[in-house]
N, C-alpha and C positions, 0 to 999 in steps of 0.2 A: 902516215897512217897511225891512227891511235891503236895502241895495243889493247887487246881484249882484257888484259890483266892489269892495266894501269890503275884501276881503282879497286882496293880491297873491299870485300863485302863487310857490312857492318857487323860488329860483334854483338851478338845477342846476350842480354843479361840473364844469367841463369838463376832460378829460384833455389830454395833450400832443398837439399837432398833429403831423403828419409832419414839417413843416419844423423845429419845435422839437426833435423827437427827433433829427433828422439833425444839427442844430447841436450838441447836447449830446454825441452820439457823436463828432463831429469834434473838439470840445474835448478830450474824454477821450483820444482817439487822439493829439492834439498834445502833451498832457501827458506821456503815456507815451513818446512819441518823444523829447521833450526829456530825460526821465529816462534813457532808454537811451543817448542821446548823451553825457550827463554822466557816466553810470556807467562808460563805457569808460576815460577818463582816470583816474578815481578809482580803478578797480581796478588800473590800471598803477602809479599812485602808491603804492598800498598794497602791491603786491607788490615794487616797488623798495625801499620801506623795509624790508619783511620780509627781502629779500635782503641789504641793508646790515646788518640785525641779525644774520643768520646768519653773515655774514662776521666781524662783531665777536665773535660767540660762539665761532666756530672759532678766531679769532686768540688768544683767551684760553686755549683748551684746548691750542693749539700751544705757547703760552708756558709753560703748566704742564708739558707734555710735555718741553720743552727743559730746564726747570729740574729736572725729575725725573731725566732720562736723561743729560743733558749734550749732546744733539744734536737736531736737528729731525727730524720724521717722515720716513721714506723716501718717495720718489715712484715707485719701480719703474722708473726710467728710468736712463740713463747706464750700462747694463750691470748694474744692480742689479736683483735679482729679488725681488719680493714675491708670495708664493704662499700661498693658503689651505690649510687642512688637507686640503681635497678636490682640491687641485691647480689651482685657478683662478688664473691670472696676473693681478695687479692693477697698474694704473698710474695716475698722475695723482691725480685726486680719489678714486678707488676705493682706491688705496694709502694715501692720508691717512685715509680713513674707517676702514680696517682698523686702522691704527696707533692711532687715537684710541679705538677701541671694543675693543681687546685689553688684557689685563693688561700692565703694563710692569715692566721691571726697573729699580728705583731705583739710581742711581749717585751716589757722593759723590767730588767732586774732591779729590785729595790734595795735600799741599804740593809734591810734585815734579811736579805737573801731570797725573799719571795719574788714572784713576777706579777706584774700588772698588765692587763690587756690594754693595748694601745690602738686597736682598730684593725680592720682587714686590709690586707695588701694583695697586689697582684701576684700571680703564680711565680715561682722562681725562674722559670724559663719555658721556651717553646722548643720542644724536641720532636716536632712532627717528622723531620727527616730521619730521626733515629728511633722511631717507634713503629710498631705494627700491631693491629688489632687481630684477635682471633675469634671474637665474638661479635654479635650485633650491638652489644653494649658499648657505647662510644667512650666510657671511662675505663673499660677493660683492655688496656693496652700495655705493651711492655717495651722498655728500652732495648734496642738490638745493637749488637756489635758490627764491626766492619764486614763480618761474614754472614750477616743477616740472622743471627741466632740471639736468643734472649740473654740478658745479664742475670747475675745472682747478686743479691744484696742481704747482708746480715747486720742488723744493729746490735752493738755490743755494749751499750751504755750500762747494762746491768752487770758488767764484769763477765767472767767465764760462765756464770750461770745463765747468761743470756745468749750463749753460743748455740746455734741451731744447725746441726748437721744437714746439709741439703743434698741427699742422695736419691731423691725421689722426683720423678717428672712432674708430680702434682704441685710443685711449687710454681710452675709455669701456668699461665692462663690457657685453659682448654688444650692441655697437652695431648689428649687423645686424638685431636683433630689435626695436630701439627704434622708436617711431613717428616720431621726428625724421628727416626725409629729407636734411637738409643738414648738413655740418659745415664751418664757416668757418675761415679761416686764423687763426693765433695773433694775437690783437689787439696783442701787444707788437711786431709788425712794422708796424703802422699808424701810422707816425710822424705826429705832429701831429693825429691823430684819437683814437686810444686812449692814446697815450704821447707824451711830449715827444721822447724819443730811443728808437730801436729797441733791442731786446735786453732782457736781464734787468733788472727794476726794483728789486729788493731784493737786490743781491748780498751774499752771505755769510749770507743768511737764506732767505726763500722768497717766491714769488709766488702769489697765490690770486686767482682770478677767475671771474666769471660772464659769459656772453655777453650778458646783459640781456633786455629785454622781447621782442625778436623773435628770441630764441636759436634757432639751428639752422633758420632759415627763409630764403627768398630776400630778405626784408625787412630782414635783420639789418644793422645799421650798426656800424662799429668804435667810434663814440663812445658807444654805448649800453652798453658794457662796464661792469660794476660790479666793483671790485677793491680790493686792499689797497695801491693806489697812487692818486695823484691823476690823474684822467682829464681831459685838456684839453677845454675847452668849444669845440667846433668845429661849425659848422653849414653855412656856405656858403663855398665856394672857399677853404678853409683859413683863413678869418678867425677869429680867437679873440674 
């Protein structure tokens, strides 16, 4: 006779208990939180590197512009007017953008030191991925950094007398319509933080800079500036 208990009942697979489910959700939440915390600095680092790369690319185009024309691009300051075909006045980074994206008249230096026009050449570069328009005027655009904010530019070929302190948002195109609520002082005046000594940094050439990762916000720090000069490493009480 076969015993009634000769075959054990099949063991049923049990699902997650409520405690196990809560632990799993907590672990997933912690992992996502850690990822989010790490992502912030990684994004800032990537955008900082992108800004440095844009500065390098702009510098190459400016050098080509200088070699072609015999002078550095205008900055629309010091009484000089840079105006688009539609009449928009451009200054600082916007004036630089216009100069680099317009056809240029090539000049050749003569033995007597004068320059002779050699015809028109193509623009120095295409910066479409690094520019943003703020007006309907297609020529009123500005070079932007890795954080999406406009660059500053100051031509200094006239020596210290051509130094233009840029502590006003009016140097940007259509500043009033921009989302950035704050425009900070010129970082070249932040001695020991953004510069070793105040004033122009590349006399007889040009200064080019981005306000950095907290650009145009209340959290902006002078030492966060990214520029075509060496920015001092200052963090606490002026200690380098």
